[in-house]
N, C-alpha and C positions, 0 to 999 in steps of 0.2 A: 592480549594486555600489553603487545609492542604497540597497536595503533591505538589502543585508549590512552596509552602515556603518550602518547605523542600528542595527543590533543588536551589533555590535562597539564602535560608541562608546556605547552604552548598557551594555555591562556593564563600559566603564572606568570611566564614571563613577558606576554602581552602586557600584563597588568603590574609588574614591578615597578617601583616609584624608588626604592632606593632606600628604605626606611631604614633597614640596618646598618647600611654605610653613611647614611645622613647623621645617626646617634652617634658612629666611630666618630666621623669625621669634625662634626659641628662642635663649637665652641661651647654650645647649650646643651652639650651630649647630655649632661648630668641633671638638668633642669627637669622637675617633675612637671610642671607644665608640658613642658615640651613633649616628653616621653608619654605623658597622658594622651596627648593630641595625635602622636604616633600611634598609640595602641588602638585608639578610637579607627584610625583611617585603615589599620591595618586589621581589623575584626570587618569594615566594610568593604575591603580587599576581596577577603576569606569567602563573606556570604556570594559576592558579587562573582565571583568566581564558581562557584557552585550553580549557582541560578544559571551562568552562562552556560556552563559546561552540559547540563540538561538542555537547553535551548539548542544546542546544536548538535545533540545526541542522534535526532533522527537523519537528520543529511548527512552525516559522516558516515553512518550505518548504511545508508543509502547507497552513497559514492562509492565505499569500498565491497558492497554487496555482501555485509557481514553482519547479518540480523542479531547474533549474541550481543554485539556491542550495543544495543538499545537498554540493556539490562546492566553490561559492565562498568559502562562512563560514565552513567552516575555516582554509582558505588565508588569507582576509582576517584571522583572529581570531591567527594565528600570530606576528605581528609584534609580538603584544602580548608574547608569552613571551619574546620578544628584547629589548624595551625593558627586562623585570624584571631585565635585569645591565647597565644604563647606569651609569657611576660616580657617585656622589653627590658628585662634585665639581662638576658641571654646577651643582647647587644652592650650592654653597658658592661657586663663582666668581659666582654672581648674587647672593649674598648680600654679596659684597664688589664689585659692579660692577665686575668684569674682564668688559667687554661683549663686547671686540674680537675676542677667541679665540671664543668660544659662538657670534658672529654669524659669523666663517669657517667654524664646524662647520657650523651651520645651513644656511649658503649652499653647501657642499661636497656634504651630504645633497640639498639641494634639484637641484642640478646631477645628479648621478648617478640619483638619481630620473626626471630630464626624460630625462637618455641611455637610461636602460637603456628605459622607457616608449616614447620613440618609434622607437627602432631594435626593438622586439620589435611596436609597432605595423605598422611597415611591414614586416614580413616576417611576420608575422601577426595582422592586427588584431581584436583581441577583449578582453574582458574581463581576461583572463591578463596582459595587456600591462601594465595599470593594477596587478594584484598584483603581477606580477613586479619591476616599478621600487621599488612600497613595501618588499617583502621585500628587496632587494638594499641600497636605501638605508638601511635600519635597521639592516640587519649594520652596513655602513660606518661607522652614526653610532654604535652599541655598543663596535663596536670602537676606532673612534678617541678617545671619551671616556674611553678605560685609556690608551691607547698615546699619543695627543699631547696632551693634556691633562694639566700638573701634577698628580700624587696620591699619595694613600698608598696603600699596597698593599691593598684590601678583604679582605676573607674573614668567612666567615658566624659571627653573635656573634648573642648574645640578652642584653640587659641589661635586668633587669627593670624599674627606673624610668627608663630610656631609652623603653622600650615604654610603659609607663603613660603618660610624658609626650606620645609621638605618639599613642595613642590617644586620650587625652583631647583634645587639640586637634584631632584627624580625627576626632571622634565626629559635631560638625555640621556637618565639612565634607562627611562622608560623605552625612548623609542632605541637606543642599544639592545635592552635584553629582547625588545621585540624583534628587534633582525638577528639578534643571536640566535633566537630559537629557530627560524628560517634555515641559518647557517647550522646549526647543529644538527637538526632534524630532517631537512631539505633531504637527505640521502634517503631515509626509512618512508619518507612522503612519497618520495620518487619511485621507492623499489616495489613500493607499495601496489603499482599500476605496472613496472617494468618486468617482475618478477613471480613464481607462485608465493603465496603466504608461506608456505611452509619452508621454502628456502629464506624470506623474510624471518621469519623467525629462527633461523640458524645463523643468521647476519646479525640481530639484535643480540644473540648470546654472545658470537665472537666479539661485537662492538663492547658488550658489556665487561668481557676481559680486556680488552684492547684499551680502553680508557682508564685501567686500574691506576699505570701511574700518573698520568694526567689527572685524576680524580686525587691523587693522594699530592700532586704538588701546587695544587690548585686549593685545596684544604690548607694546605701551610700558609699560604699566601695570604687568601684570606682571612684565617681565622689568628694569624701570627704577623705576618709583614705587615700586612694593611693596617693595624692598627698603629706598629711600630713608626712605620712610615708618616701616616696620618701626625701622630705627637711629634715627628721631627719636623714638619713643614709648621707646625703651630710655633715650637720652642726653637729651632737652630737648623734652616732652610741648608744652610751651607754645608750641612753633614750628609745630604742626601745622596750625592754620587758615591762616595765613601759605601755608605749602607747599601745601596743598589748592588753594586760590585760583589760585596763578602756577601749578601743573601744571596745574590745570583749564582755566586762558587757553590754555595751550599747544596741551594736548591736543585740545579743542573746536573750535580753530581748524582744526588740521588735520583732525580730524574732518569737518568742516564743509564746507572746501574738498574732499575728496574724494569725500563723498559728494554736494556739487551736481555734479562732475565727472561721476560714474558715473551721475546720474540723467538727465544731460542728453548724455552721451556713449552710453550702451549701447542705446538703441534702434537708433543709428546701426550700432553696433558689427554687432549680432545682424543687420541689415536688409543690410547688406553681406556680412558674414563667412559666414554660415548660409545653408541654403537653407531650402523652405517648410516643410518640417516642425518648423523652431524657431521661427517666426515669433512665435508667442504669447508668447515671450521679449521680444519688443521692448517689450510693458507691463507685465509682470509684473517684470522687473529694475528698473526705476525706481519703481515701487509698492512692492517690497520694501523697496529701499534707503531709502526714505522713512520706512516703519515702522520700521526696525531703530536708524533715530537715535535710539530712546530705551536702545536699547541701548548706544550709543554714552554717552549720557549717566551713563549708570548705569555704566557701565565706566570712566568719568575719577573716578569718588569711591568707588567700593566697597571697593577694594584700603585704603583709609583704615581701615574697619571691622575687616577682617582682619587690619590691623597692630596693632592695638589687641586682637587675640583674640577680635573679638565676630562669631563663626561662625554663629550664632543668628540674627543678623540677617539675611544672606545666606540662611539656607535660609527665612527668613519670607517674603523677598522673590521667591524662586524658586518657593516655594508658592504664593502668590498669581499669580505669572506664569500658572503651570502651570493654575491652577483657572480664570481667567479666559481664557487661549487658548484651551482646551478649550471652555467654554460660547459664547465670542464667535464663533467661527470656525464651528463647528456651525450656530449662528444664521444667521451672515453669510452661510454656503454656502448653507443652503435660502431664503433670504430675496433675496441679490443674487448668487449664482454663486462664482466663485472671485476676483471684486473683494471680495466681502464676506467673505470666507475671509482673505484677505490681510489685509484692516483688522482682523480678530480676532487674529492675530498682533502688530500694530501696539498694540493694545489692551493685550493681554497685557505686552508688554514696558514701556508705559506704567506701567502699574500697580506692576509690577516695581521700575521706577526711584522711583517715591514711596514705597514702603516705604523704601527705603534714604535717600531724600531726608529722610524724615521721621526717621530713626535720628541722622542726622547733624545736623541742625536741632534737634533736643533737644542735641546735645552741642554747640552754638553753633560746628558748623564747615565750613556749607555755606552759600552765598551765592545764593539761589534768580533773583537776579536775571540771572545768567549762564545759568540754563537757559533763560530766557525769551528772552533777547536771543538766543543762537543758533539756538533751535528758531524763532524768526520769520522771520531770515535764511533759514534752511535751507526754511522752508515759502513764503516768498515766491520763492525761487529754483526752485521745485518747482514753484509754480503759474503762473510767468512763461517759465521754461524746457521744461517737461513736459506741464500740463495742458492751457496755453493752446494750443501749438502742436499739441497730440493733439488738440483740438477742430476744427481746421482739418484738410483733406484728406491723406491717407499718398501720395497722387502726387507723386512728384518731379516731375514734371516741367511740374506749373501753378506758377502764382504764388504759390498759397498754398504750396504746399512749398516752394519757394524761400525765404519769409519764413520758415517752420518751420527751414531748415536755418540762415538767418541766426541767428534767435535762439539756437539750441540751440549753435552753432557758438562764438557768442560768448560765453554762457554759459561753457562748458567751456573755452574759453581765459584768460577770469576768473578759472576756480577754479583751472586750472593753473598762472596767473601767481600766484595767492594762496598756493597750496602752495607754490611754489618760495622765493619772497618769505620764506614763515615759514621753512622748512627755510636758507634762508642766513642769516636774521636768528637763529634758534638755534644755526648752528654758528658765527657771529662773536662771541657774548656770552659774556662770562667767567662761570664758575659757582665763585663763591668759596668756595662750601659744599661741594662735591663732593670735595674733597680731606679737609677734614676728616671727612668723612661716610665716606669710604673707610676713611681710617684706625680710626675708630670701630667701622665694621663689624668691620675685621679684628681 
């Protein structure tokens, strides 16, 4: 399933022309003709993804010598064709910051997927349980986007001016997401040939947990921050620096708290919840979580460039990330094994963020001291809560193991308190500009 996901996710990113961001960022984002043209292009892309995945199935299965992929990949790619029919109202509501219904729809999809997957796995534990959950939940999400959300009736349309604007904005997005695929997936692509598939599966599970803080921050910046920044660029660009600084303080605080909690708690989670086959994840997960911190730094600010329509800088960032990741991972693996490989992933993320930071610094929109302050805090917590206890005995029955438990448990508690305190503080604060932003966006 990890290998099939790499292929299907890669095809999605290779064909991404930024339809959603185009609707959010464009002055014509609420125009029915513009949206119907975008919907038509979205359907064409979804069907192309499915056909392309089927065409690549045999050579991909042959390369990895895994015959099961001949059946898994086409089924895993089918949800892409379904998603092509999603209503563009999803992007309109995102543009207008109507987040409540979007959140409920996404929650509903997750619940449907969870129920189908768990029940199927109990009845017939296999990879098909995962695929069945994805397909059923995707059908639910697509249907609900048309029936449960306020929307105009979609129809197949091709407006030349709208198509040109969508493609012009999406040109660099296409290149950027194509390179992003390599930057984000190249670790598993290489490990598929460097290590046994069993260890690749453990690495994929560890990566799933390690990406949790980054996924949270990326969701916030993509669904909330980007529409706000796009509105500011259309109405009052002079407020951009203040908006970036204040939003980054919130995002980095939450990101740092969740990262520290994951780094300190994940070894105990895998020790207690998984059997001996998965014990490598005890050290892989916190190590990966630390290296992905640089991805959080980038996610907290790169939407500002997208709001300005500067997709070229995002492409350069992802390109440098990919080049450095491949080189550093290969050198690190041959020199230090898996720790060196994971270190290479972190170096690639760091270089990618530096490109974004330099571009924003040229526009005088970024305060570097924020990055240094939060990075120092995460590094200190990692040293105290993970590296230092890890240097002691792993045996929980002796005194050193007890010390390790106290240290990591304390840091996990602190991180949880900080996260909850931050969330409550944000919820209680009045947001004076939000109504104006929603009105302007509408």
